[in-house]
matplotlib code that plots the C-alpha trace (Angstrom):
import matplotlib.pyplot as plt

x = [92.1, 93.2, 96.2, 94.6, 93.5, 96.7, 98.1, 95.2, 95.6, 99.1, 97.7, 95.7, 98.1, 101.4, 98.4, 97.1, 101.3, 102.2, 99.0, 99.9, 103.7, 102.5, 103.9, 107.6, 109.4, 113.7, 112.7, 114.5, 114.2, 116.2, 116.6, 117.6, 116.3, 117.3, 115.3, 115.0, 118.8, 120.3, 120.8, 120.8, 117.9, 118.3, 116.0, 113.3, 110.6, 109.8, 106.8, 105.9, 102.9, 101.8, 97.5, 96.4, 98.4, 98.6, 102.3, 103.5, 107.4, 109.6, 113.6, 114.3, 117.3, 121.0, 122.8, 123.4, 120.0, 120.0, 117.3, 117.0, 114.2, 114.5, 112.1, 109.5, 106.9, 106.4, 103.6, 102.4, 103.6, 102.2, 105.7, 105.1, 108.2, 107.6, 109.1, 108.9, 109.2, 108.4, 105.4, 104.8, 105.2, 103.3, 104.4, 103.6, 106.4, 106.2, 108.6, 110.1, 111.9, 113.8, 116.0, 117.2, 115.1, 117.0, 116.9, 113.9, 115.3, 112.4, 112.1, 110.8, 110.1, 109.8, 106.8, 104.3, 104.9, 100.8, 102.8, 104.9, 102.1, 98.9, 102.4, 102.5, 99.4, 98.6, 100.9, 99.9, 95.9, 97.6, 99.1, 95.5, 94.2, 97.0, 95.7, 92.3, 91.5, 89.6, 87.7, 90.6, 92.4, 88.7, 89.1, 92.6, 91.7, 88.9, 90.9, 93.3, 90.3, 89.1, 92.4, 93.5, 90.0, 91.6, 93.3, 90.2, 91.7, 91.8, 87.7, 89.3, 91.0, 87.7, 85.7, 88.1, 87.8, 83.9, 84.4, 86.2, 84.3, 81.3, 79.3, 79.6, 76.7, 79.0, 82.2, 79.9, 79.2, 82.8, 83.8, 81.3, 82.3, 85.4, 84.1, 82.5, 85.3, 87.3, 84.9, 89.2, 89.7, 90.5, 90.8, 88.1, 85.6, 86.9, 86.4, 82.9, 82.1, 82.6, 81.3, 77.5, 77.9, 78.7, 75.5, 73.7, 73.4, 74.0, 72.5, 75.0, 78.3, 77.9, 77.3, 80.6, 82.6, 81.6, 83.4, 86.5, 89.4, 91.9, 94.6, 94.7, 95.1, 99.8, 99.1, 98.9, 97.8, 94.6, 93.4, 95.4, 93.8, 89.7, 90.4, 91.5, 88.2, 86.3, 87.8, 86.5, 83.4, 82.7, 83.0, 85.6, 84.2, 83.9, 87.6, 89.5, 88.2, 90.2, 93.4, 93.3, 92.7, 96.5, 98.0, 97.1, 97.8, 100.7, 102.4, 105.6, 102.9, 103.5, 100.7, 98.7, 99.1, 98.8, 95.3, 94.0, 95.6, 93.6, 90.3, 90.3, 91.0, 87.7, 85.8, 87.1, 86.1, 82.8, 82.2, 80.5, 81.9, 84.9, 86.7, 85.6, 87.2, 90.9, 91.3, 91.1, 93.5, 96.2, 95.3, 95.8, 99.4, 100.1, 99.4, 100.8, 104.3, 104.1, 104.0, 106.9, 109.5, 109.0, 108.6, 109.7, 110.7, 107.0, 105.1, 103.0, 105.5, 105.0, 101.2, 101.9, 104.0, 101.5, 98.8, 100.6, 102.4, 98.5, 97.8, 100.9]
y = [39.3, 42.4, 40.7, 39.4, 42.8, 44.2, 41.4, 42.0, 45.8, 45.5, 42.9, 44.9, 47.9, 45.7, 44.5, 48.7, 49.5, 46.5, 47.6, 50.6, 50.7, 47.3, 50.1, 50.4, 47.1, 46.8, 47.5, 50.2, 52.0, 53.7, 56.1, 59.0, 62.0, 63.8, 66.5, 65.5, 66.2, 63.5, 65.8, 65.5, 67.6, 68.5, 69.0, 67.1, 65.7, 62.5, 61.2, 57.7, 56.3, 53.1, 54.1, 51.1, 51.4, 55.6, 55.4, 58.2, 58.7, 62.0, 62.3, 65.2, 64.3, 65.2, 67.3, 64.1, 64.0, 60.5, 59.6, 56.3, 55.7, 53.0, 51.4, 50.6, 48.2, 45.0, 45.4, 48.2, 51.5, 55.2, 57.8, 61.3, 63.4, 66.7, 69.9, 73.4, 74.3, 70.8, 68.0, 65.9, 62.2, 59.6, 55.9, 52.6, 50.7, 47.2, 46.8, 43.4, 43.3, 40.3, 41.8, 45.2, 46.7, 48.3, 52.0, 53.7, 55.4, 59.2, 62.0, 65.0, 67.1, 70.9, 72.7, 74.6, 78.5, 79.4, 83.0, 82.2, 79.8, 82.5, 85.2, 82.3, 81.9, 86.5, 86.6, 84.5, 86.3, 89.7, 88.5, 86.8, 89.7, 91.6, 89.2, 90.2, 86.9, 87.3, 84.6, 82.4, 85.1, 84.5, 81.5, 81.1, 83.8, 81.5, 78.5, 80.4, 81.4, 78.0, 76.7, 79.3, 80.7, 83.5, 85.3, 87.2, 89.4, 87.7, 88.8, 92.6, 91.1, 89.5, 92.7, 93.9, 91.5, 91.6, 95.1, 94.8, 92.2, 94.8, 92.9, 96.4, 94.5, 91.5, 93.1, 95.5, 92.0, 91.2, 94.3, 94.3, 90.6, 92.4, 94.9, 92.7, 90.4, 93.4, 97.1, 99.1, 98.5, 101.9, 101.2, 98.8, 101.9, 104.1, 101.3, 99.9, 103.6, 104.6, 101.6, 102.3, 105.7, 104.9, 102.5, 105.0, 104.4, 107.5, 107.8, 103.8, 105.1, 108.4, 106.0, 104.4, 107.2, 109.2, 106.0, 106.6, 107.7, 109.4, 108.9, 105.2, 105.6, 105.4, 105.4, 109.2, 106.0, 105.3, 108.8, 109.7, 106.2, 107.2, 110.3, 109.3, 106.7, 109.7, 111.6, 109.0, 108.4, 112.6, 113.0, 115.8, 118.2, 114.9, 113.6, 116.5, 116.0, 113.4, 115.0, 117.5, 114.9, 113.3, 116.3, 117.5, 113.8, 113.6, 117.1, 115.1, 113.2, 114.3, 112.5, 114.4, 118.0, 116.7, 115.6, 118.2, 120.5, 119.0, 118.2, 122.1, 122.4, 120.6, 122.5, 125.7, 125.1, 124.1, 127.4, 130.3, 133.2, 134.4, 136.0, 132.5, 130.5, 133.0, 132.0, 128.8, 128.4, 130.6, 127.0, 124.6, 126.3, 126.3, 122.6, 121.6, 124.3, 122.2, 118.2, 119.6, 120.9, 117.4, 114.8, 117.3, 113.3, 111.7, 110.4, 113.3, 115.8, 116.2, 116.8, 118.9, 121.7, 122.2, 123.0, 125.9, 126.9, 126.8, 128.9, 131.4]
z = [172.0, 171.7, 170.8, 167.8, 166.2, 166.3, 164.2, 161.7, 161.6, 160.6, 158.2, 156.5, 156.5, 154.9, 151.8, 151.1, 151.4, 149.0, 146.8, 146.1, 145.2, 142.5, 139.7, 141.9, 141.5, 139.5, 135.7, 134.3, 131.0, 129.1, 126.2, 123.8, 122.0, 118.8, 116.6, 112.5, 112.3, 114.7, 117.6, 120.7, 122.5, 126.5, 129.0, 127.6, 129.8, 129.9, 131.8, 132.9, 134.5, 134.7, 134.2, 136.0, 138.9, 139.0, 139.0, 138.1, 137.8, 135.5, 134.4, 131.7, 129.1, 129.4, 127.3, 125.5, 124.7, 127.1, 130.1, 132.2, 134.4, 137.0, 139.8, 137.7, 138.1, 135.2, 132.9, 130.3, 131.0, 128.8, 128.0, 126.4, 126.1, 126.0, 125.7, 124.0, 120.7, 119.7, 119.5, 122.1, 121.5, 122.9, 123.6, 125.9, 126.4, 128.0, 131.4, 132.5, 135.8, 135.1, 131.5, 130.7, 128.1, 124.5, 124.4, 123.1, 120.3, 120.0, 117.2, 118.5, 115.3, 115.8, 116.6, 114.2, 115.0, 114.3, 113.3, 110.4, 109.0, 109.4, 107.8, 104.8, 103.8, 104.4, 101.6, 99.1, 99.6, 98.8, 96.0, 95.1, 95.5, 93.5, 90.4, 91.5, 92.6, 95.3, 95.7, 95.9, 98.3, 100.7, 101.0, 102.4, 105.1, 105.9, 106.5, 108.7, 110.6, 111.1, 111.5, 113.9, 115.2, 117.6, 115.1, 114.8, 113.0, 109.9, 109.5, 108.8, 106.0, 104.8, 105.1, 102.5, 100.1, 100.1, 99.4, 96.7, 95.7, 95.5, 98.9, 101.4, 103.4, 103.9, 104.8, 107.5, 108.9, 108.7, 110.5, 113.0, 113.9, 114.8, 116.8, 119.3, 119.6, 120.7, 121.3, 121.0, 117.8, 116.3, 112.9, 112.8, 113.6, 111.5, 108.5, 110.1, 110.5, 106.6, 105.0, 107.1, 106.4, 102.4, 103.2, 103.6, 107.8, 108.7, 111.9, 112.6, 111.0, 111.8, 116.2, 115.4, 114.0, 117.2, 119.2, 118.2, 120.3, 118.6, 121.1, 120.7, 116.8, 116.4, 112.8, 110.6, 107.9, 109.7, 109.2, 106.1, 104.0, 105.1, 104.1, 100.6, 100.6, 101.6, 99.1, 95.9, 97.6, 96.1, 100.2, 101.1, 103.7, 105.3, 104.4, 105.3, 109.5, 109.2, 107.7, 110.0, 112.6, 111.1, 111.2, 114.4, 115.8, 113.4, 112.2, 111.0, 108.4, 104.9, 103.2, 105.7, 104.2, 100.7, 100.7, 102.8, 100.6, 97.6, 99.3, 99.6, 96.1, 95.0, 98.3, 97.1, 93.2, 93.7, 95.8, 94.5, 96.7, 95.9, 98.9, 100.5, 97.2, 97.6, 100.8, 100.0, 98.2, 99.7, 102.1, 99.8, 98.6, 101.8, 102.3, 99.4, 99.9, 103.3, 101.5, 99.5, 102.2, 103.8, 101.1, 97.9, 96.7, 96.9, 94.1, 94.3, 94.4, 90.7, 91.2, 94.1, 92.2, 89.3, 90.9, 92.7, 89.5, 88.4, 91.6, 91.2]

ax = plt.figure().add_subplot(projection="3d")
ax.plot(x, y, z, "-o")
ax.set_aspect("equal")
plt.show()
């Protein structure tokens, strides 16, 4: 009785082993992988799977783009051709153990570089903005966001377009979207804060501006541009604050001296205290002289010289 049981157990093992190896056999596939120019691609991973039997084999192409895989069972196989920088190709192939299959010729296309695509679209949108075709530019930005959701900073550009179109509330909502994704976007905080102040939302605007971490601002242009925007809204005193921040953080930034001087000149002209006015004019002269020393050929240089002549 024990002998019978032992024989039956061995039989079950043999059957199980045979079943597990159905995808193994004497079949063979081979082929060549090239790029769109017909050049062989080395190091392409070729994965060969027989889904019905859970069989999986893997090989790679050589310097000639060639590959070969044996030990395959008869039936339908799924082949994946994978290499970084190229689009993955998926095909199916039938394997017959009694005859050699013809070589499989595969062409892999270069994978798209999202950064290059986005850069090209942003350039096109910028050209449309220069032509004041705001709706068309915004449509490009929206399409980029739809295709590449992780490029959420494009929301900032959409906010700019809305502002140019005279829709500040829409611009504010877009900037808030960026802030929700990246609370440390300091330049976005500056833009959002200024827009909130401009729309009469003083408390909210001041709260946003108070959260700006000056230590993380790495470009003086962020302060300078923000200050200019404040100047354009006839908020010279507030604008001066940002030019002073630019000078403190980036003392070699000439534009900050020029615009601080212009702001101080505006404030001095409105002052009624003559001694204070005279002191302000001295500050104007110091800032503009510093600017001319640092950037004598800048576009604003001629205007700076004229003001200095008038203040002599």
